[in-house]
N, C-alpha and C positions, 0 to 999 in steps of 0.2 A: 090575676090569673083566672082563666076560665075554670069552672067547676070541674069540667072533664079535662084531664091533663094530656089526652091523646092528641098529637098533632100528626095529621096524615101527610106523609111525604109524597107529594103529587108530582113526581118527576116522570110525566108521560110526554112523549114526543109531540102528540097532537093536542091542541088546545081544546077542541070540542070533546075529545075523549076525557080529558082531565076535568073539564067542567061537569060532564055527565057523571063521572065517578064520584066527584066531590059532593054533588047534589044528592046522590043516592045514599051516601053514608053520613050526611051532615048532622043527622040527629044523634049520632053515636060518637062524635069526635068533638074536640074542643077548639081546633084550629087547623090551618093548612100550612104546610112547610113547602115553600117553593125554592128549589135549589139552583145550582149553577146551570144545569142542563136546561131546566125550564126557562131560566132568565135569559140565557143566550139564545134560545129558540124563539121566545115570545116577547121579551123585553117588557117595558112599561105597560104596553097595551095588554099583554097577557095577565099581568098582576092585577090591573084594573078590572078585567073581566072576572077573574076568580074572586076578587074582593066583593063583587056584587052579591055573592052568596051570603055575605054578612058575618062570616067567621073571621077571627083574628088571623093576620098573615105574618108568617115567620119567613123572612128572606135569609136563606142560608147561603150567603154569598162568600163567606170565609175570606173577607178582604185582608190582603197582606201585601203591603207596599210601604214606601217611605210615608212618614206621618202626614205630610201635606197632601199627598195623593189620596190616601185613605179618607182624610177629612173631606176632601172634595167629593169623593164617591158617596160618602154618607149624606152630604148636602144634596146631592143629586137625586137621592131616593126619598127625601122628605115628602114629596108630593104623593108617594105611594102609601104613606102613613103605616109602615110596618110596626107590628107589636114587638118583634124580636129581629135583631140582625146579628150575624156572627162575623167576627174577625179572627185572625189566627194569633194566639197568645205569643207564638214565637216571633212575631213582628216586633216585640219589645214594648217596654213601658211607655216611651213617648208616643208610639203609634196608637197604642190602646187609649192613652189619655186623650189624644186628639180626636180619635173615633168617637169617644163618649161625649166630648165637648161639642162635636158637630152633629150628633144624633138629635132626632126630634125629641120633644119633651116627654112623650108617653112611649118612647121606644126603649126597650131593654137591649143593651149591647152585651153580648156574651162571647167569651173567648174560647175558641177551639184549642184544647190542650194537646190531645194526641188522637189522631184518626183511629176509629175503631177497627179499621182494616190492618193496622200495624201491630206487631208484637215486638218483644225485646230484640230479636235478631235484626228486625228492620231498623230499630233505633240504633243499634250498634253500628250498622252499615252507614248511618248518617253521622256517625262520630259522637253520639250521645251514650255515655256510659251509665250503667245502673239499671234499675228495673223500670218498667212502664209505670208502675205505681208511684215510684219516687218522681219520675218526670212530670206526671199529671199533678202531683202535690206541689212541686216546684213552680210550675206554670200557673196553678190556681193562686198561689201566693202572690205571684207577679200581677196577675189580673185584678186581684183584690186590692193590692197597693196602688194600682193604676186607676181605681175608682169605677171599675166595671161592675155591672149588676150581677154577673155570675160567669159560669163556664159551661162548655160542652165537654162531657167526659163519658166513659163507658160506665155501665152499671156496676162493674167490679170495683170502681174507684169512688162512686158517689157517696157512699156512706162515710168514708174516710175524709173526704173533702167537706161534707156537710158538718162533720164533727169540728173542723177547724174554722169553718165560715158559716156560722149559725143562720144568718139571714141572706145567704147567697141564693141565687136563682139558678137552678141546675138542669140543664138539658141533656137528656140521655138518649142517644141514637143506638142503632145496632141492636135493637131489641128483637127477640124471637120468642113467640109463645112456646109453651111447653110442647115438645115433640115437633117444633118447626125446624125448617132447614136453615143451616147456618149461612149458606152462600159464601160471600167473601168476607164475612165478619169473623174476626179471630177472638174477640173478647165480648161475646153476647151474653145477656141474661134475660130472664122473662120480664115482662112489663110490671108484674106484681112485685118481683124482687127489687127492681129499680125504684119503684114508688116507695116501698118500705124503707129503702136506703136513703130517701130524702130527695128524690127527683121531683122537679117542679113541672117539667114537661117531658113527655114520653114520645119520642119520634118513631112512628111506625110506618113502613112503606110497603115492601113486597108481601108481608103476611096478609095485608088487606088488598093491595092493588093487584096482586097476581092470584088472589083466591078465586075458586070457581064461583063463589057467591060472596062478593066483597061486603055486602050488608051483613050477612050472617057472621063473617069473620070479624068485622068491626064490633058488632054486638057481643060476640063471644069474648073478645079482649076486654071490652068495657066491663063486662060482668065479672072478670077476674079481679078488678080493682075495688 
């Protein structure tokens, strides 16, 4: 893991703008997260271009399909040499096992437990009873048993998951600095709180990418850690 746990969520529609922003803040982050929006817009070419900056790449593709299809998708991104790739824990144990088996040797495969934009009302509407906390712990257990490296969860659950999975690799998105706007995040905490709870990677997007001065914003967040 990079010494700096901050991965910048670089989901900008234009590749040149994404490259320029990443270059500007590169000294104050530990890696770059490229999500579905970026990958659909720019594909392998875009990932190769961003990788030239020399920072670890986190491909946040949230793969979720039948095991054979997910394994094939994993093999198709070997050439990109991602440091981290996400799959959905709700895809089940066999899917997660096949995803890990198909991943590159140095790639961490982590399972998305519950999107940070969801709360318990949203869960109930999809037929899942109980609390968000319990659902995350259930899916963390499933990911652990499937041999994955870790999970993606909100900062509100990371301490509890870390307690039961001591050597897990925990990615925490939906972070907002103190006094930051929540936007569409319903279960946000500060980067420092997530780090103290056991987060391995802190995914931060809009608080840096939409700041008036992205470099100052990245530096300020780094200093809180």
